N, C-alpha and C positions, 0 to 999 in steps of 0.2 A: 603666250610669248611673253617673256620677263622684260622688266625695265632695260637690261643690259642688251638683250637682244635688238629692242626697240631703238635704242642708241646706236648700236653698230648698223643697223640696216640704214637709220637716217644718215651717218656718217659715209657710209658706202655710197648713197644717193648723192649727198652733197658734193663728194669728190668726183663720181662720174660725171656729175653737170658740169663742173669745172673743167675737168680734162676734155670734154666735149666743146665747151665753149673755146678752149686754147687750140682746138682743131686736132687733138690726139685721139680723139673717139671716146665714147661711153665705156666701151669694154675696157680700154686700158685703165680707166680709172678703177673700173670695179675689180679688175684682177690685182691691180696694184694696191688697193685697200684691203681687199681679201689677204695678201699676202702680208701686209703691214699688221692687221689684226691678228694673224696666226703666227707671228714669229719671223715670217720671212721663208719658212720652209713648208711648201706644198706641193704633191705630185700633180701632174696634169689631170689625173683622175679626181683629186679632191677638189681642184679649181673648177673642173666641169661641174662636179656636185654641187658646190658653193654658189657658183654664179648662175648656172644654168646654160651657159653656153658650150659651144661644141669645141672638142679637143682640136680642131682645125683653127677655129676662130681664137682660142687659147695661145696656140702655137706661133700665129702670126702677129699677136699682141705683143 
């Protein structure tokens, strides 16, 4: 894993924890940050692959 990947994973984790503390849930933070890091354009299948979440969870988040 490269330095950029480690930084991205740490950033995703940090934002997920923040959104969880704000009552939005960890999934919202992980999905939002994944979209942010990838330019805002990802399909539901791509988000599923990147986050490990089901399409149902992504759809409801």
